[in-house]
TIDOMAR-717524 format. One record per residue (C-alpha): residue in three letters; y, x, z. Coordinates in steps of 0.25 Angstrom, whole numbers, plus 5000, padded with zeros to 4 digits. Example, Ala and Ser with C-alpha at 12.3 -4.5 7.8 and 13.67 -1.06 7.14 Angstrom:
BEGIN
> code;Y;X;Z
> ALA;4982;5049;5031 $
> SER;4996;5055;5029 $
This chain:
BEGIN
> code;Y;X;Z
> MET;5000;5000;5000 $
> GLU;5014;5005;4997 $
> CYS;5023;5008;5008 $
> GLU;5036;5001;5009 $
> ALA;5044;5013;5004 $
> LYS;5037;5013;4990 $
> LEU;5039;4998;4988 $
> PRO;5046;4996;4974 $
> HIS;5061;4992;4973 $
> ILE;5062;4977;4973 $
> PRO;5069;4973;4960 $
> GLU;5080;4962;4958 $
> MET;5072;4956;4947 $
> MET;5057;4953;4945 $
> LYS;5048;4947;4935 $
> ALA;5042;4933;4937 $
> ALA;5035;4922;4930 $
> VAL;5044;4910;4930 $
> TYR;5039;4896;4927 $
> ARG;5049;4889;4918 $
> GLY;5043;4876;4916 $
> ASP;5035;4871;4904 $
> SER;5023;4879;4909 $
> LYS;5031;4892;4906 $
> ILE;5031;4905;4914 $
> CYS;5041;4915;4910 $
> ILE;5041;4929;4915 $
> GLU;5055;4932;4919 $
> THR;5064;4941;4928 $
> VAL;5069;4935;4940 $
> PRO;5076;4940;4953 $
> VAL;5067;4946;4964 $
> PRO;5067;4936;4976 $
> LEU;5076;4939;4987 $
> ILE;5070;4937;5001 $
> GLY;5076;4933;5014 $
> GLU;5075;4939;5028 $
> LYS;5061;4933;5031 $
> GLU;5055;4934;5017 $
> MET;5049;4945;5009 $
> LEU;5047;4949;4994 $
> VAL;5033;4952;4989 $
> ARG;5030;4959;4976 $
> VAL;5019;4951;4970 $
> HIS;5007;4958;4966 $
> THR;4997;4947;4963 $
> CYS;4999;4932;4961 $
> GLY;4988;4922;4957 $
> ILE;4989;4911;4947 $
> CYS;4986;4898;4955 $
> GLY;4982;4885;4949 $
> THR;4994;4878;4955 $
> ASP;5004;4888;4948 $
> LEU;4996;4884;4935 $
> LYS;4998;4869;4937 $
> LYS;5013;4871;4940 $
> ILE;5016;4879;4928 $
> GLU;5007;4872;4918 $
> ARG;5011;4858;4922 $
> ASN;5025;4861;4926 $
> LEU;5024;4855;4940 $
> ILE;5036;4862;4946 $
> PRO;5050;4864;4940 $
> PRO;5053;4878;4935 $
> PRO;5057;4889;4937 $
> ARG;5047;4894;4946 $
> ILE;5039;4907;4949 $
> PHE;5025;4903;4953 $
> GLY;5014;4911;4959 $
> HIS;5009;4910;4974 $
> GLU;4996;4918;4975 $
> ILE;5004;4930;4979 $
> ALA;5001;4944;4984 $
> GLY;5010;4956;4984 $
> THR;5018;4966;4992 $
> VAL;5030;4964;5001 $
> VAL;5042;4971;4995 $
> GLN;5053;4966;5004 $
> VAL;5054;4959;5017 $
> GLY;5066;4951;5024 $
> ARG;5071;4958;5036 $
> ASP;5065;4947;5045 $
> VAL;5051;4949;5040 $
> LYS;5042;4955;5050 $
> ASN;5028;4954;5046 $
> PHE;5028;4960;5032 $
> ARG;5034;4973;5026 $
> ASN;5036;4979;5012 $
> GLY;5023;4983;5006 $
> ASP;5015;4972;5013 $
> ARG;5005;4966;5003 $
> VAL;5005;4951;5005 $
> ALA;4999;4938;5000 $
> LEU;5009;4926;5000 $
> HIS;5007;4911;5002 $
> HIS;5018;4903;4996 $
> HIS;5017;4891;5005 $
> ILE;5017;4890;5020 $
> PRO;5018;4877;5028 $
> CYS;5028;4874;5040 $
> GLY;5016;4872;5050 $
> GLU;5023;4861;5057 $
> CYS;5024;4849;5048 $
> PHE;5015;4837;5048 $
> PHE;5007;4843;5036 $
> CYS;5006;4856;5043 $
> ARG;5001;4850;5056 $
> LYS;4990;4843;5047 $
> LYS;4987;4857;5040 $
> PHE;4991;4851;5026 $
> TYR;5000;4863;5024 $
> SER;5002;4861;5009 $
> GLN;5009;4848;5012 $
> CYS;5019;4854;5022 $
> GLU;5033;4853;5015 $
> PHE;5036;4867;5020 $
> TYR;5023;4872;5014 $
> ARG;5028;4867;5000 $
> ARG;5039;4877;5000 $
> THR;5035;4889;4992 $
> GLY;5038;4902;5000 $
> THR;5036;4912;4989 $
> THR;5045;4914;4977 $
> ALA;5050;4923;4966 $
> GLY;5062;4914;4963 $
> PHE;5066;4900;4958 $
> GLU;5060;4889;4966 $
> PRO;5049;4895;4975 $
> ALA;5035;4893;4968 $
> GLY;5027;4905;4973 $
> GLY;5033;4917;4965 $
> GLY;5021;4925;4964 $
> PHE;5022;4926;4949 $
> ALA;5034;4936;4950 $
> GLU;5035;4951;4955 $
> TYR;5041;4947;4968 $
> VAL;5040;4935;4977 $
> ARG;5048;4931;4989 $
> ALA;5040;4926;5002 $
> MET;5049;4917;5010 $
> ASP;5049;4918;5025 $
> TRP;5038;4908;5028 $
> ILE;5029;4915;5018 $
> VAL;5032;4928;5025 $
> GLU;5029;4922;5038 $
> ARG;5017;4914;5036 $
> GLY;5012;4915;5021 $
> SER;5011;4930;5019 $
> VAL;4998;4938;5020 $
> ARG;4997;4953;5021 $
> ILE;4986;4958;5012 $
> PRO;4977;4968;5018 $
> GLU;4974;4982;5012 $
> GLY;4962;4981;5003 $
> VAL;4966;4967;4998 $
> SER;4972;4966;4984 $
> PHE;4984;4958;4981 $
> GLU;4976;4950;4971 $
> GLU;4966;4946;4982 $
> ALA;4978;4942;4991 $
> SER;4984;4933;4981 $
> PHE;4972;4924;4983 $
> LEU;4976;4921;4998 $
> GLU;4983;4908;4995 $
> PRO;4973;4902;4985 $
> LEU;4962;4905;4994 $
> ASN;4969;4898;5006 $
> THR;4971;4886;4997 $
> CYS;4955;4885;4996 $
> LEU;4953;4887;5010 $
> ARG;4962;4876;5013 $
> ALA;4955;4867;5004 $
> LEU;4942;4870;5010 $
> GLU;4948;4868;5024 $
> SER;4954;4854;5019 $
> ALA;4940;4850;5013 $
> GLY;4934;4853;5027 $
> LEU;4924;4863;5022 $
> GLU;4912;4865;5032 $
> PRO;4901;4876;5031 $
> ASP;4889;4874;5022 $
> GLU;4896;4863;5014 $
> VAL;4894;4863;4999 $
> VAL;4907;4865;4992 $
> VAL;4909;4863;4977 $
> ILE;4921;4869;4970 $
> LEU;4925;4864;4957 $
> GLY;4931;4875;4950 $
> GLN;4928;4890;4951 $
> GLY;4942;4895;4947 $
> PRO;4950;4905;4956 $
> VAL;4953;4894;4967 $
> GLY;4939;4888;4966 $
> LEU;4933;4902;4968 $
> LEU;4942;4904;4980 $
> MET;4937;4890;4985 $
> MET;4923;4894;4983 $
> GLN;4924;4906;4991 $
> ALA;4932;4900;5002 $
> ALA;4921;4889;5003 $
> LEU;4910;4900;5004 $
> CYS;4918;4906;5016 $
> GLY;4918;4892;5022 $
> ASN;4902;4893;5021 $
> ALA;4902;4882;5010 $
> LEU;4892;4882;4999 $
> THR;4900;4882;4986 $
> VAL;4898;4876;4972 $
> GLY;4908;4881;4962 $
> LEU;4910;4873;4949 $
> ASP;4916;4879;4937 $
> LEU;4915;4878;4922 $
> LEU;4917;4893;4919 $
> GLU;4905;4901;4921 $
> ARG;4913;4914;4925 $
> ARG;4919;4906;4937 $
> LEU;4906;4902;4941 $
> GLU;4900;4916;4941 $
> ILE;4912;4921;4949 $
> SER;4910;4909;4959 $
> ARG;4895;4914;4961 $
> ASN;4900;4928;4962 $
> LEU;4909;4924;4973 $
> GLY;4899;4918;4981 $
> ALA;4897;4903;4976 $
> PRO;4883;4899;4978 $
> CYS;4884;4889;4967 $
> ALA;4894;4889;4955 $
> LEU;4891;4879;4944 $
> ASN;4896;4874;4930 $
> PRO;4898;4859;4930 $
> LYS;4895;4859;4915 $
> LYS;4882;4866;4916 $
> ASP;4877;4864;4930 $
> ASP;4873;4851;4938 $
> VAL;4883;4853;4949 $
> ALA;4879;4840;4956 $
> SER;4865;4844;4957 $
> VAL;4867;4858;4962 $
> ILE;4877;4852;4973 $
> GLY;4867;4842;4976 $
> LYS;4856;4852;4979 $
> LEU;4866;4860;4988 $
> THR;4869;4847;4996 $
> GLU;4856;4839;4997 $
> GLY;4862;4830;4986 $
> ARG;4875;4826;4994 $
> GLY;4885;4834;4985 $
> ALA;4896;4844;4989 $
> ASP;4903;4843;5002 $
> ILE;4916;4848;4996 $
> ALA;4920;4848;4982 $
> ILE;4933;4856;4979 $
> VAL;4940;4854;4966 $
> ALA;4946;4868;4962 $
> THR;4949;4864;4948 $
> PRO;4961;4856;4942 $
> ASP;4951;4848;4933 $
> PRO;4953;4833;4938 $
> GLN;4939;4829;4934 $
> ALA;4934;4839;4944 $
> VAL;4938;4830;4955 $
> ALA;4928;4819;4951 $
> THR;4917;4830;4950 $
> ALA;4920;4835;4964 $
> MET;4919;4821;4969 $
> ARG;4905;4819;4963 $
> LEU;4900;4832;4968 $
> THR;4904;4830;4983 $
> ARG;4895;4823;4993 $
> ARG;4898;4810;5000 $
> GLY;4908;4813;5011 $
> GLY;4912;4826;5004 $
> ARG;4926;4832;5000 $
> VAL;4932;4834;4987 $
> MET;4944;4844;4988 $
> LEU;4955;4844;4977 $
> PHE;4960;4858;4976 $
> ALA;4966;4860;4962 $
> GLN;4972;4846;4959 $
> THR;4987;4850;4961 $
> VAL;4994;4843;4949 $
> PRO;5002;4831;4954 $
> GLY;4999;4818;4947 $
> GLU;4985;4823;4943 $
> MET;4975;4812;4944 $
> ILE;4960;4813;4947 $
> PRO;4948;4804;4945 $
> VAL;4941;4800;4958 $
> ASP;4930;4791;4961 $
> ALA;4936;4784;4974 $
> SER;4923;4779;4978 $
> MET;4918;4793;4981 $
> ILE;4930;4794;4991 $
> CYS;4928;4781;4997 $
> MET;4913;4778;4997 $
> GLU;4907;4792;4997 $
> GLU;4918;4797;5006 $
> LYS;4921;4809;4998 $
> ARG;4935;4815;5002 $
> LEU;4944;4820;4991 $
> ILE;4954;4830;4997 $
> GLY;4964;4840;4992 $
> SER;4969;4853;4997 $
> TYR;4982;4861;4992 $
> SER;4987;4874;4995 $
> ALA;4985;4884;5007 $
> SER;4984;4883;5022 $
> VAL;4992;4893;5030 $
> ASP;4981;4892;5041 $
> LEU;4971;4898;5031 $
> GLN;4979;4910;5027 $
> PRO;4972;4920;5036 $
> VAL;4958;4914;5031 $
> ALA;4962;4916;5016 $
> ALA;4967;4930;5019 $
> ASP;4954;4934;5026 $
> LEU;4945;4928;5016 $
> ILE;4952;4936;5004 $
> PHE;4956;4949;5012 $
> SER;4941;4950;5017 $
> ARG;4936;4946;5003 $
> LYS;4927;4935;5008 $
> VAL;4934;4927;4997 $
> LYS;4934;4936;4985 $
> VAL;4947;4934;4976 $
> ALA;4948;4946;4967 $
> GLU;4936;4941;4959 $
> LEU;4944;4929;4956 $
> ILE;4954;4936;4948 $
> SER;4952;4936;4933 $
> HIS;4966;4940;4928 $
> ARG;4977;4949;4933 $
> LEU;4990;4947;4925 $
> PRO;5004;4952;4925 $
> LEU;5015;4942;4928 $
> ASP;5019;4943;4913 $
> LYS;5006;4936;4910 $
> LEU;5007;4925;4920 $
> SER;5007;4914;4909 $
> GLU;4994;4920;4903 $
> GLY;4988;4920;4918 $
> ILE;4992;4905;4919 $
> ARG;4985;4901;4906 $
> MET;4973;4909;4910 $
> ALA;4972;4902;4924 $
> SER;4975;4889;4918 $
> ASN;4963;4890;4908 $
> PRO;4951;4895;4915 $
> SER;4941;4903;4908 $
> GLU;4929;4912;4910 $
> ASP;4938;4924;4910 $
> SER;4949;4919;4920 $
> LEU;4949;4916;4935 $
> LYS;4961;4919;4944 $
> VAL;4973;4925;4937 $
> VAL;4983;4933;4945 $
> ILE;4996;4939;4942 $
> GLN;4999;4953;4946 $
> LEU;5013;4960;4946 $
């Protein structure tokens, strides 16, 4: 690790990928963010491309201009005079949302519904939107205090950039009430589905991963999935039936944005089981559901969104100890100039693509 004296000079301007509307990303030169007395400036090393960023850009869900990117890991290069817990040269992973901890929703542990949580605490300029797709990002005071995690020696920036997405998976499993030895079927073995699968294994579940891409099923098996199936080739219901004495899965997690996957998840789940929606984040999107399965068969249809501050230490331990393997999920490392290419790649899954990260 470089000592503070060797840190590079902070320029006045930097390169950033700016969303300008109409699904367009433009590489521009913008001012390096100024920080306050309780804030810090981080030189971004790695920022993952997340499915929520893809939807915001491709479907124009948020007014421009914005600088997206929230799966951030980098080096602290400037701290405000009132910052005590970090110093120049520290390697950190940043969360971009932290709840107030006191409101009705926080008391119920629905942190993502807290009004303060919805304030984005990392920015590279314009209306705060993450800021990781830029050379430098400003971490606001509440992120410095409660949303910054120091990266230990021996752990790479790209591994640390998975802290926030893994946290979201842990929260989903917590919300679903996962118990040891339950059978969990995960629809989709993309990057988040593979994180979910590993997290479920850490909870002593028996996992069944489903995907249409054979390469992703192979990776799923290599990462420990006892069962990884292609619904177009394999009799998924029969396999799950054999694992559960004919009952069906205890939990089905929809980790793919395909609306039709919800009906499949409902069919694969036992009476009294749980179906977790994890990738359905587009407002106004409708899904077909057989209501009798919820009423007569007492299946529970639930959702989970974003991370939990309570699970930050758990996510960090699983990644830093490599109990959850994340480096194996990265298929492409691209420079900021090729962000648009990375977005196209992440939006159109293939046998050759998995997690795409931007590195600066």
